C-alpha positions as a Python dict, from the first residue, in 0.01 Angstrom:
ca = {
    (1, 'M'): (0, 0, 0),
    (2, 'A'): (135, 340, -99),
    (3, 'L'): (202, 598, 170),
    (4, 'I'): (139, 881, -76),
    (5, 'P'): (-175, 844, -287),
    (6, 'I'): (-124, 777, -656),
    (7, 'P'): (-382, 989, -841),
    (8, 'N'): (-554, 835, -1141),
    (9, 'D'): (-677, 1033, -1442),
    (10, 'E'): (-1032, 1068, -1311),
    (11, 'E'): (-947, 1208, -968),
    (12, 'A'): (-656, 1431, -1078),
    (13, 'T'): (-667, 1806, -1028),
    (14, 'P'): (-645, 2032, -1336),
    (15, 'Y'): (-274, 2086, -1265),
    (16, 'Q'): (-211, 1712, -1238),
    (17, 'K'): (-403, 1648, -1561),
    (18, 'T'): (-172, 1894, -1738),
    (19, 'I'): (132, 1708, -1604),
    (20, 'F'): (-15, 1375, -1715),
    (21, 'E'): (-82, 1509, -2066),
    (22, 'H'): (277, 1632, -2098),
    (23, 'S'): (409, 1302, -1970),
    (24, 'K'): (204, 1112, -2229),
    (25, 'K'): (340, 1339, -2505),
    (26, 'L'): (702, 1302, -2391),
    (27, 'F'): (712, 937, -2285),
    (28, 'G'): (396, 776, -2423),
    (29, 'R'): (261, 701, -2074),
    (30, 'V'): (234, 834, -1720),
    (31, 'A'): (466, 655, -1480),
    (32, 'N'): (369, 613, -1115),
    (33, 'A'): (666, 834, -1018),
    (34, 'V'): (512, 1114, -1223),
    (35, 'R'): (170, 1055, -1068),
    (36, 'V'): (312, 1071, -714),
    (37, 'G'): (534, 1366, -798),
    (38, 'S'): (237, 1557, -938),
    (39, 'H'): (140, 1642, -580),
    (40, 'T'): (434, 1886, -567),
    (41, 'P'): (485, 2124, -863),
    (42, 'K'): (849, 2207, -782),
    (43, 'L'): (935, 1837, -772),
    (44, 'M'): (778, 1780, -1113),
    (45, 'H'): (963, 2074, -1271),
    (46, 'T'): (1291, 1929, -1149),
    (47, 'L'): (1201, 1572, -1245),
    (48, 'F'): (1090, 1661, -1598),
    (49, 'G'): (1395, 1881, -1649),
    (50, 'F'): (1626, 1599, -1546),
    (51, 'I'): (1452, 1329, -1749),
    (52, 'V'): (1426, 1534, -2066),
    (53, 'S'): (1783, 1663, -2049),
    (54, 'S'): (1926, 1320, -1975),
    (55, 'L'): (1738, 1123, -2241),
    (56, 'R'): (1722, 1348, -2546),
    (57, 'E'): (2003, 1291, -2795),
    (58, 'E'): (2011, 1645, -2930),
    (59, 'I'): (2081, 1777, -2580),
    (60, 'T'): (2340, 1530, -2450),
    (61, 'E'): (2496, 1427, -2784),
    (62, 'N'): (2663, 1128, -2613),
    (63, 'L'): (2454, 815, -2648),
    (64, 'P'): (2147, 720, -2850),
    (65, 'V'): (1819, 708, -2656),
    (66, 'K'): (1794, 329, -2703),
    (67, 'T'): (2129, 280, -2531),
    (68, 'K'): (2029, 510, -2245),
    (69, 'C'): (1705, 318, -2196),
    (70, 'L'): (1895, -12, -2189),
    (71, 'V'): (2128, 131, -1923),
    (72, 'I'): (1825, 241, -1719),
    (73, 'L'): (1666, -103, -1756),
    (74, 'K'): (1986, -285, -1657),
    (75, 'T'): (2039, -58, -1356),
    (76, 'S'): (1680, -110, -1244),
    (77, 'T'): (1715, -488, -1282),
    (78, 'L'): (2039, -497, -1082),
    (79, 'N'): (1872, -298, -804),
    (80, 'G'): (1567, -525, -791),
    (81, 'C'): (1328, -263, -929),
    (82, 'A'): (1000, -418, -1045),
    (83, 'Y'): (962, -183, -1343),
}
């Protein structure tokens, strides 16, 4: 059971719905971390800024997005993350 409620699309505030829409445009879905973070606007600004700047090729110019996603998946697996 979550200590912080995870808002779904129906019960989200207008601000949270905006965050969810942007998440769907950027990532194709709304992760639970985004849903929980939507309770605090400053947290979401920081989180989106980090995710976008770290994943987009035209910003980092280091690795392709596919490689970055594989690194994220491998790191999550090694740490026992269920995602």
